[in-house]
ChimeraX commands (.cxc) that place a marker at each C-alpha (Angstrom):
marker #1 position 173.32,20.99,40.07 radius 0.5
marker #1 position 174.45,21.26,43.81 radius 0.5
marker #1 position 177.03,24.08,42.59 radius 0.5
marker #1 position 173.84,26.05,40.88 radius 0.5
marker #1 position 171.58,25.64,43.84 radius 0.5
marker #1 position 175.11,27.37,46.13 radius 0.5
marker #1 position 175.08,29.91,43.55 radius 0.5
marker #1 position 171.61,30.55,44.17 radius 0.5
marker #1 position 171.58,30.43,47.63 radius 0.5
marker #1 position 174.88,33.07,47.75 radius 0.5
marker #1 position 173.00,35.36,44.83 radius 0.5
marker #1 position 169.41,35.68,46.63 radius 0.5
marker #1 position 171.31,35.73,50.19 radius 0.5
marker #1 position 169.39,32.79,51.12 radius 0.5
marker #1 position 166.03,34.28,50.72 radius 0.5
marker #1 position 163.00,32.27,49.91 radius 0.5
marker #1 position 160.56,33.24,47.15 radius 0.5
marker #1 position 157.63,34.73,49.44 radius 0.5
marker #1 position 160.59,36.62,50.93 radius 0.5
marker #1 position 162.33,38.11,47.39 radius 0.5
marker #1 position 158.43,39.03,46.66 radius 0.5
marker #1 position 158.11,40.83,49.77 radius 0.5
marker #1 position 161.01,42.60,49.51 radius 0.5
marker #1 position 160.70,43.63,45.51 radius 0.5
marker #1 position 156.71,44.51,46.24 radius 0.5
marker #1 position 158.24,46.93,49.48 radius 0.5
marker #1 position 160.87,48.60,47.26 radius 0.5
marker #1 position 158.60,48.96,44.46 radius 0.5
marker #1 position 156.01,50.92,46.39 radius 0.5
marker #1 position 158.93,53.18,48.14 radius 0.5
marker #1 position 159.83,54.08,44.60 radius 0.5
marker #1 position 157.17,54.69,43.16 radius 0.5
marker #1 position 155.71,56.89,46.22 radius 0.5
marker #1 position 158.80,58.90,45.99 radius 0.5
marker #1 position 158.58,59.86,42.03 radius 0.5
marker #1 position 155.09,60.30,42.43 radius 0.5
marker #1 position 155.64,62.71,44.99 radius 0.5
marker #1 position 157.60,65.03,42.38 radius 0.5
marker #1 position 154.84,64.36,40.05 radius 0.5
marker #1 position 151.40,65.99,39.51 radius 0.5
marker #1 position 149.75,62.65,40.06 radius 0.5
marker #1 position 146.44,62.79,42.05 radius 0.5
marker #1 position 145.16,59.83,43.93 radius 0.5
marker #1 position 142.19,59.90,42.25 radius 0.5
marker #1 position 144.37,59.10,38.86 radius 0.5
marker #1 position 146.27,56.19,39.75 radius 0.5
marker #1 position 143.16,54.86,41.52 radius 0.5
marker #1 position 141.27,54.99,38.14 radius 0.5
marker #1 position 142.49,51.26,36.18 radius 0.5
marker #1 position 141.16,52.98,32.99 radius 0.5
marker #1 position 144.17,52.38,29.95 radius 0.5
marker #1 position 144.41,55.86,28.95 radius 0.5
marker #1 position 144.61,56.86,32.74 radius 0.5
marker #1 position 147.03,53.84,33.55 radius 0.5
marker #1 position 149.37,55.30,30.54 radius 0.5
marker #1 position 149.39,58.69,31.36 radius 0.5
marker #1 position 150.40,57.99,35.00 radius 0.5
marker #1 position 153.42,55.60,33.45 radius 0.5
marker #1 position 154.42,58.66,31.67 radius 0.5
marker #1 position 154.42,60.76,34.65 radius 0.5
marker #1 position 156.47,58.40,36.76 radius 0.5
marker #1 position 158.75,57.34,33.82 radius 0.5
marker #1 position 159.37,60.92,33.10 radius 0.5
marker #1 position 160.49,61.68,36.72 radius 0.5
marker #1 position 162.66,58.84,37.01 radius 0.5
marker #1 position 164.65,60.32,33.79 radius 0.5
marker #1 position 164.94,63.68,35.09 radius 0.5
marker #1 position 166.46,62.08,38.53 radius 0.5
marker #1 position 169.31,61.39,36.23 radius 0.5
marker #1 position 172.52,63.56,35.60 radius 0.5
marker #1 position 172.48,64.78,31.78 radius 0.5
marker #1 position 175.02,62.65,30.98 radius 0.5
marker #1 position 173.39,59.35,32.70 radius 0.5
marker #1 position 170.34,60.62,31.01 radius 0.5
marker #1 position 172.18,60.24,27.53 radius 0.5
marker #1 position 173.78,56.83,28.87 radius 0.5
marker #1 position 170.50,55.86,29.07 radius 0.5
marker #1 position 168.56,56.67,26.02 radius 0.5
marker #1 position 171.39,54.92,23.53 radius 0.5
marker #1 position 170.98,52.04,25.79 radius 0.5
marker #1 position 167.03,51.65,25.11 radius 0.5
marker #1 position 167.74,52.86,21.67 radius 0.5
marker #1 position 170.36,50.06,21.33 radius 0.5
marker #1 position 168.28,47.30,22.96 radius 0.5
marker #1 position 165.00,48.39,21.22 radius 0.5
marker #1 position 167.25,48.39,17.67 radius 0.5
marker #1 position 168.98,45.30,18.07 radius 0.5
marker #1 position 165.70,43.32,18.77 radius 0.5
marker #1 position 164.22,45.23,15.68 radius 0.5
marker #1 position 167.35,44.10,13.24 radius 0.5
marker #1 position 167.93,40.64,15.32 radius 0.5
marker #1 position 171.56,42.08,15.79 radius 0.5
marker #1 position 173.82,40.84,18.45 radius 0.5
marker #1 position 175.91,43.15,18.65 radius 0.5
marker #1 position 173.29,45.99,19.54 radius 0.5
marker #1 position 171.74,44.38,22.03 radius 0.5
marker #1 position 175.07,43.17,23.97 radius 0.5
marker #1 position 176.20,47.12,23.68 radius 0.5
marker #1 position 172.78,47.85,25.34 radius 0.5
marker #1 position 173.08,45.41,27.50 radius 0.5
marker #1 position 176.92,47.01,28.74 radius 0.5
marker #1 position 175.40,50.62,28.90 radius 0.5
marker #1 position 172.76,49.92,30.87 radius 0.5
marker #1 position 174.73,47.79,33.70 radius 0.5
marker #1 position 177.21,50.71,33.64 radius 0.5
marker #1 position 174.40,52.92,34.12 radius 0.5
marker #1 position 173.36,50.24,37.12 radius 0.5
marker #1 position 176.72,50.45,38.52 radius 0.5
marker #1 position 177.45,54.20,38.66 radius 0.5
marker #1 position 174.02,54.49,40.65 radius 0.5
marker #1 position 174.99,51.67,42.48 radius 0.5
marker #1 position 177.62,53.89,43.78 radius 0.5
marker #1 position 176.30,56.82,44.45 radius 0.5
marker #1 position 173.64,54.91,46.84 radius 0.5
marker #1 position 176.44,52.94,48.39 radius 0.5
marker #1 position 178.11,56.05,49.26 radius 0.5
marker #1 position 175.26,57.94,50.56 radius 0.5
marker #1 position 174.47,54.50,52.83 radius 0.5
marker #1 position 178.07,54.61,53.88 radius 0.5
marker #1 position 177.37,58.26,55.23 radius 0.5
marker #1 position 173.86,57.75,56.99 radius 0.5
marker #1 position 175.84,54.62,58.47 radius 0.5
marker #1 position 178.05,57.48,60.41 radius 0.5
marker #1 position 174.78,59.69,61.09 radius 0.5
marker #1 position 173.26,56.80,62.88 radius 0.5
marker #1 position 176.43,56.22,64.45 radius 0.5
marker #1 position 176.72,60.02,65.41 radius 0.5
marker #1 position 172.90,59.91,66.50 radius 0.5
marker #1 position 173.19,56.99,68.22 radius 0.5
marker #1 position 176.55,58.94,70.59 radius 0.5
marker #1 position 174.23,61.55,70.85 radius 0.5
marker #1 position 171.86,59.47,73.28 radius 0.5
marker #1 position 172.51,59.02,76.92 radius 0.5
marker #1 position 175.15,56.90,77.67 radius 0.5
marker #1 position 173.94,56.05,81.21 radius 0.5
marker #1 position 170.95,56.32,82.29 radius 0.5
marker #1 position 170.65,57.96,86.11 radius 0.5
marker #1 position 169.90,55.47,88.79 radius 0.5
marker #1 position 167.78,57.21,91.43 radius 0.5
marker #1 position 166.20,55.27,94.39 radius 0.5
marker #1 position 162.69,56.12,93.73 radius 0.5
marker #1 position 162.84,55.81,90.00 radius 0.5
marker #1 position 163.59,52.52,87.74 radius 0.5
marker #1 position 164.38,54.10,84.01 radius 0.5
marker #1 position 164.90,52.46,81.02 radius 0.5
marker #1 position 165.15,53.16,77.40 radius 0.5
marker #1 position 165.38,51.70,74.02 radius 0.5
marker #1 position 165.16,53.62,70.74 radius 0.5
marker #1 position 165.23,52.27,66.55 radius 0.5
marker #1 position 165.03,54.46,63.90 radius 0.5
marker #1 position 162.43,53.19,61.17 radius 0.5
marker #1 position 165.23,54.03,58.88 radius 0.5
marker #1 position 169.04,54.50,59.26 radius 0.5
marker #1 position 168.25,57.60,60.93 radius 0.5
marker #1 position 165.48,59.10,62.08 radius 0.5
marker #1 position 163.48,62.05,63.82 radius 0.5
marker #1 position 162.74,60.74,67.07 radius 0.5
marker #1 position 164.87,61.26,70.14 radius 0.5
marker #1 position 165.10,61.26,74.40 radius 0.5
marker #1 position 167.33,62.66,76.83 radius 0.5
marker #1 position 167.58,62.13,80.70 radius 0.5
marker #1 position 169.48,65.02,82.33 radius 0.5
marker #1 position 170.25,65.08,86.56 radius 0.5
marker #1 position 170.55,68.80,87.53 radius 0.5
marker #1 position 170.85,67.41,91.06 radius 0.5
marker #1 position 171.10,64.77,93.94 radius 0.5
marker #1 position 167.22,64.45,93.66 radius 0.5
marker #1 position 165.83,65.74,90.66 radius 0.5
marker #1 position 165.83,64.49,87.06 radius 0.5
marker #1 position 164.27,65.96,84.26 radius 0.5
marker #1 position 163.91,63.46,80.28 radius 0.5
marker #1 position 162.36,64.56,77.55 radius 0.5
marker #1 position 161.02,62.79,74.64 radius 0.5
marker #1 position 160.28,64.12,71.33 radius 0.5
marker #1 position 160.15,63.63,67.49 radius 0.5
marker #1 position 160.64,65.76,64.31 radius 0.5
marker #1 position 158.22,65.33,61.31 radius 0.5
marker #1 position 158.98,63.53,58.95 radius 0.5
marker #1 position 162.14,61.18,58.34 radius 0.5
marker #1 position 165.29,60.29,57.40 radius 0.5
marker #1 position 168.53,62.68,57.38 radius 0.5
marker #1 position 166.83,66.13,57.62 radius 0.5
marker #1 position 164.93,65.08,60.66 radius 0.5
marker #1 position 167.78,63.20,62.34 radius 0.5
marker #1 position 169.58,66.48,62.19 radius 0.5
marker #1 position 166.81,68.87,63.85 radius 0.5
marker #1 position 166.87,65.87,66.50 radius 0.5
marker #1 position 170.16,66.30,66.95 radius 0.5
marker #1 position 169.86,70.02,67.30 radius 0.5
marker #1 position 167.30,69.81,69.47 radius 0.5
marker #1 position 168.36,67.23,71.75 radius 0.5
marker #1 position 171.88,69.08,72.52 radius 0.5
marker #1 position 169.99,72.25,73.29 radius 0.5
marker #1 position 167.86,70.47,75.69 radius 0.5
marker #1 position 170.84,69.26,77.16 radius 0.5
marker #1 position 172.38,72.48,77.78 radius 0.5
marker #1 position 170.00,74.27,79.60 radius 0.5
marker #1 position 168.46,71.44,81.26 radius 0.5
marker #1 position 170.57,72.08,83.98 radius 0.5
marker #1 position 168.82,75.27,84.88 radius 0.5
marker #1 position 166.38,75.63,87.87 radius 0.5
marker #1 position 163.63,76.69,85.75 radius 0.5
marker #1 position 160.17,75.13,84.90 radius 0.5
marker #1 position 159.52,72.50,82.27 radius 0.5
marker #1 position 157.01,75.01,81.00 radius 0.5
marker #1 position 159.89,77.83,80.93 radius 0.5
marker #1 position 162.35,75.18,79.34 radius 0.5
marker #1 position 159.77,74.05,76.64 radius 0.5
marker #1 position 159.18,78.12,75.59 radius 0.5
marker #1 position 162.75,78.76,75.59 radius 0.5
marker #1 position 163.51,75.19,72.99 radius 0.5
marker #1 position 160.21,76.38,70.68 radius 0.5
marker #1 position 161.79,80.22,70.62 radius 0.5
marker #1 position 165.20,78.52,69.71 radius 0.5
marker #1 position 164.35,75.82,67.17 radius 0.5
marker #1 position 161.93,78.03,65.21 radius 0.5
marker #1 position 163.98,80.09,63.74 radius 0.5
marker #1 position 165.79,77.01,62.20 radius 0.5
marker #1 position 162.78,74.95,60.73 radius 0.5
marker #1 position 161.64,74.62,57.42 radius 0.5
marker #1 position 158.53,75.88,56.46 radius 0.5
marker #1 position 156.35,73.10,57.33 radius 0.5
marker #1 position 158.48,71.12,59.28 radius 0.5
marker #1 position 157.58,70.69,63.30 radius 0.5
marker #1 position 158.42,68.80,66.16 radius 0.5
marker #1 position 156.48,67.51,68.98 radius 0.5
marker #1 position 157.77,66.71,72.63 radius 0.5
marker #1 position 157.18,65.74,76.41 radius 0.5
marker #1 position 159.46,67.18,79.12 radius 0.5
marker #1 position 158.80,65.65,82.52 radius 0.5
marker #1 position 160.80,66.66,85.65 radius 0.5
marker #1 position 161.00,64.91,88.90 radius 0.5
marker #1 position 161.65,66.13,92.09 radius 0.5
marker #1 position 162.60,63.17,94.69 radius 0.5
marker #1 position 162.60,65.34,97.77 radius 0.5
marker #1 position 158.67,66.59,97.35 radius 0.5
marker #1 position 157.88,63.71,95.63 radius 0.5
marker #1 position 156.48,65.24,92.59 radius 0.5
marker #1 position 156.43,64.92,88.82 radius 0.5
marker #1 position 156.02,68.09,86.41 radius 0.5
marker #1 position 154.76,67.63,82.46 radius 0.5
marker #1 position 154.68,69.68,80.05 radius 0.5
marker #1 position 153.47,68.42,76.84 radius 0.5
marker #1 position 153.83,70.14,73.17 radius 0.5
marker #1 position 151.55,68.50,70.69 radius 0.5
marker #1 position 153.10,64.69,71.51 radius 0.5
marker #1 position 151.09,61.55,73.15 radius 0.5
marker link #1:1,2 radius 0.2
marker link #1:2,3 radius 0.2
marker link #1:3,4 radius 0.2
marker link #1:4,5 radius 0.2
marker link #1:5,6 radius 0.2
marker link #1:6,7 radius 0.2
marker link #1:7,8 radius 0.2
marker link #1:8,9 radius 0.2
marker link #1:9,10 radius 0.2
marker link #1:10,11 radius 0.2
marker link #1:11,12 radius 0.2
marker link #1:12,13 radius 0.2
marker link #1:13,14 radius 0.2
marker link #1:14,15 radius 0.2
marker link #1:15,16 radius 0.2
marker link #1:16,17 radius 0.2
marker link #1:17,18 radius 0.2
marker link #1:18,19 radius 0.2
marker link #1:19,20 radius 0.2
marker link #1:20,21 radius 0.2
marker link #1:21,22 radius 0.2
marker link #1:22,23 radius 0.2
marker link #1:23,24 radius 0.2
marker link #1:24,25 radius 0.2
marker link #1:25,26 radius 0.2
marker link #1:26,27 radius 0.2
marker link #1:27,28 radius 0.2
marker link #1:28,29 radius 0.2
marker link #1:29,30 radius 0.2
marker link #1:30,31 radius 0.2
marker link #1:31,32 radius 0.2
marker link #1:32,33 radius 0.2
marker link #1:33,34 radius 0.2
marker link #1:34,35 radius 0.2
marker link #1:35,36 radius 0.2
marker link #1:36,37 radius 0.2
marker link #1:37,38 radius 0.2
marker link #1:38,39 radius 0.2
marker link #1:39,40 radius 0.2
marker link #1:40,41 radius 0.2
marker link #1:41,42 radius 0.2
marker link #1:42,43 radius 0.2
marker link #1:43,44 radius 0.2
marker link #1:44,45 radius 0.2
marker link #1:45,46 radius 0.2
marker link #1:46,47 radius 0.2
marker link #1:47,48 radius 0.2
marker link #1:48,49 radius 0.2
marker link #1:49,50 radius 0.2
marker link #1:50,51 radius 0.2
marker link #1:51,52 radius 0.2
marker link #1:52,53 radius 0.2
marker link #1:53,54 radius 0.2
marker link #1:54,55 radius 0.2
marker link #1:55,56 radius 0.2
marker link #1:56,57 radius 0.2
marker link #1:57,58 radius 0.2
marker link #1:58,59 radius 0.2
marker link #1:59,60 radius 0.2
marker link #1:60,61 radius 0.2
marker link #1:61,62 radius 0.2
marker link #1:62,63 radius 0.2
marker link #1:63,64 radius 0.2
marker link #1:64,65 radius 0.2
marker link #1:65,66 radius 0.2
marker link #1:66,67 radius 0.2
marker link #1:67,68 radius 0.2
marker link #1:68,69 radius 0.2
marker link #1:69,70 radius 0.2
marker link #1:70,71 radius 0.2
marker link #1:71,72 radius 0.2
marker link #1:72,73 radius 0.2
marker link #1:73,74 radius 0.2
marker link #1:74,75 radius 0.2
marker link #1:75,76 radius 0.2
marker link #1:76,77 radius 0.2
marker link #1:77,78 radius 0.2
marker link #1:78,79 radius 0.2
marker link #1:79,80 radius 0.2
marker link #1:80,81 radius 0.2
marker link #1:81,82 radius 0.2
marker link #1:82,83 radius 0.2
marker link #1:83,84 radius 0.2
marker link #1:84,85 radius 0.2
marker link #1:85,86 radius 0.2
marker link #1:86,87 radius 0.2
marker link #1:87,88 radius 0.2
marker link #1:88,89 radius 0.2
marker link #1:89,90 radius 0.2
marker link #1:90,91 radius 0.2
marker link #1:91,92 radius 0.2
marker link #1:92,93 radius 0.2
marker link #1:93,94 radius 0.2
marker link #1:94,95 radius 0.2
marker link #1:95,96 radius 0.2
marker link #1:96,97 radius 0.2
marker link #1:97,98 radius 0.2
marker link #1:98,99 radius 0.2
marker link #1:99,100 radius 0.2
marker link #1:100,101 radius 0.2
marker link #1:101,102 radius 0.2
marker link #1:102,103 radius 0.2
marker link #1:103,104 radius 0.2
marker link #1:104,105 radius 0.2
marker link #1:105,106 radius 0.2
marker link #1:106,107 radius 0.2
marker link #1:107,108 radius 0.2
marker link #1:108,109 radius 0.2
marker link #1:109,110 radius 0.2
marker link #1:110,111 radius 0.2
marker link #1:111,112 radius 0.2
marker link #1:112,113 radius 0.2
marker link #1:113,114 radius 0.2
marker link #1:114,115 radius 0.2
marker link #1:115,116 radius 0.2
marker link #1:116,117 radius 0.2
marker link #1:117,118 radius 0.2
marker link #1:118,119 radius 0.2
marker link #1:119,120 radius 0.2
marker link #1:120,121 radius 0.2
marker link #1:121,122 radius 0.2
marker link #1:122,123 radius 0.2
marker link #1:123,124 radius 0.2
marker link #1:124,125 radius 0.2
marker link #1:125,126 radius 0.2
marker link #1:126,127 radius 0.2
marker link #1:127,128 radius 0.2
marker link #1:128,129 radius 0.2
marker link #1:129,130 radius 0.2
marker link #1:130,131 radius 0.2
marker link #1:131,132 radius 0.2
marker link #1:132,133 radius 0.2
marker link #1:133,134 radius 0.2
marker link #1:134,135 radius 0.2
marker link #1:135,136 radius 0.2
marker link #1:136,137 radius 0.2
marker link #1:137,138 radius 0.2
marker link #1:138,139 radius 0.2
marker link #1:139,140 radius 0.2
marker link #1:140,141 radius 0.2
marker link #1:141,142 radius 0.2
marker link #1:142,143 radius 0.2
marker link #1:143,144 radius 0.2
marker link #1:144,145 radius 0.2
marker link #1:145,146 radius 0.2
marker link #1:146,147 radius 0.2
marker link #1:147,148 radius 0.2
marker link #1:148,149 radius 0.2
marker link #1:149,150 radius 0.2
marker link #1:150,151 radius 0.2
marker link #1:151,152 radius 0.2
marker link #1:152,153 radius 0.2
marker link #1:153,154 radius 0.2
marker link #1:154,155 radius 0.2
marker link #1:155,156 radius 0.2
marker link #1:156,157 radius 0.2
marker link #1:157,158 radius 0.2
marker link #1:158,159 radius 0.2
marker link #1:159,160 radius 0.2
marker link #1:160,161 radius 0.2
marker link #1:161,162 radius 0.2
marker link #1:162,163 radius 0.2
marker link #1:163,164 radius 0.2
marker link #1:164,165 radius 0.2
marker link #1:165,166 radius 0.2
marker link #1:166,167 radius 0.2
marker link #1:167,168 radius 0.2
marker link #1:168,169 radius 0.2
marker link #1:169,170 radius 0.2
marker link #1:170,171 radius 0.2
marker link #1:171,172 radius 0.2
marker link #1:172,173 radius 0.2
marker link #1:173,174 radius 0.2
marker link #1:174,175 radius 0.2
marker link #1:175,176 radius 0.2
marker link #1:176,177 radius 0.2
marker link #1:177,178 radius 0.2
marker link #1:178,179 radius 0.2
marker link #1:179,180 radius 0.2
marker link #1:180,181 radius 0.2
marker link #1:181,182 radius 0.2
marker link #1:182,183 radius 0.2
marker link #1:183,184 radius 0.2
marker link #1:184,185 radius 0.2
marker link #1:185,186 radius 0.2
marker link #1:186,187 radius 0.2
marker link #1:187,188 radius 0.2
marker link #1:188,189 radius 0.2
marker link #1:189,190 radius 0.2
marker link #1:190,191 radius 0.2
marker link #1:191,192 radius 0.2
marker link #1:192,193 radius 0.2
marker link #1:193,194 radius 0.2
marker link #1:194,195 radius 0.2
marker link #1:195,196 radius 0.2
marker link #1:196,197 radius 0.2
marker link #1:197,198 radius 0.2
marker link #1:198,199 radius 0.2
marker link #1:199,200 radius 0.2
marker link #1:200,201 radius 0.2
marker link #1:201,202 radius 0.2
marker link #1:202,203 radius 0.2
marker link #1:203,204 radius 0.2
marker link #1:204,205 radius 0.2
marker link #1:205,206 radius 0.2
marker link #1:206,207 radius 0.2
marker link #1:207,208 radius 0.2
marker link #1:208,209 radius 0.2
marker link #1:209,210 radius 0.2
marker link #1:210,211 radius 0.2
marker link #1:211,212 radius 0.2
marker link #1:212,213 radius 0.2
marker link #1:213,214 radius 0.2
marker link #1:214,215 radius 0.2
marker link #1:215,216 radius 0.2
marker link #1:216,217 radius 0.2
marker link #1:217,218 radius 0.2
marker link #1:218,219 radius 0.2
marker link #1:219,220 radius 0.2
marker link #1:220,221 radius 0.2
marker link #1:221,222 radius 0.2
marker link #1:222,223 radius 0.2
marker link #1:223,224 radius 0.2
marker link #1:224,225 radius 0.2
marker link #1:225,226 radius 0.2
marker link #1:226,227 radius 0.2
marker link #1:227,228 radius 0.2
marker link #1:228,229 radius 0.2
marker link #1:229,230 radius 0.2
marker link #1:230,231 radius 0.2
marker link #1:231,232 radius 0.2
marker link #1:232,233 radius 0.2
marker link #1:233,234 radius 0.2
marker link #1:234,235 radius 0.2
marker link #1:235,236 radius 0.2
marker link #1:236,237 radius 0.2
marker link #1:237,238 radius 0.2
marker link #1:238,239 radius 0.2
marker link #1:239,240 radius 0.2
marker link #1:240,241 radius 0.2
marker link #1:241,242 radius 0.2
marker link #1:242,243 radius 0.2
marker link #1:243,244 radius 0.2
marker link #1:244,245 radius 0.2
marker link #1:245,246 radius 0.2
marker link #1:246,247 radius 0.2
view
């Protein structure tokens, strides 16, 4: 009995029932939202609880899921499902075992893809973290601290602080629409442009216009970036702020 308990603890990574239910609910909602976005399903169809509408939604989601598999994996999945159905209908253990092995083989392939992608995202996260300011400038009239935590492995939030002179400091805070790797790439590009241009003695408004002109040549249709730039002049004890849609 103790060995079974130890195995269960290892298998569930020590999570209790409520934690497992929470994670399953979260994963299910994320997966449903992902596949739903790739169908013609409307929100009112999901809200409609009639059996006919429910079956139509399930059908659309299932087709969206199947079509995300490669043709070869789609074939393996079909063989596994048919083998499982045939095994139950004929009470044939061999077909059930073969179906089980096929579906687990497919699961292993998909998991390998996911883990490879996750490893690449971890590298992207490391690069994104390294792009953040390593040392925050220390000035006698300012106390500055910063912390950044992406919602996912990588994200579109960014900030940077540059000291163009002994008594001057300029910083930016911004956010790229959407999340994930595309937002992180845009954020890195925008942040690097800011760092290369911030040493100029331009007004924050002129700097923002220049950044806008450069980034709009790269953005896809529908993507956008919000940002706010603040320049501190300690000799004059002033701060000048320009805001581009950012709170």
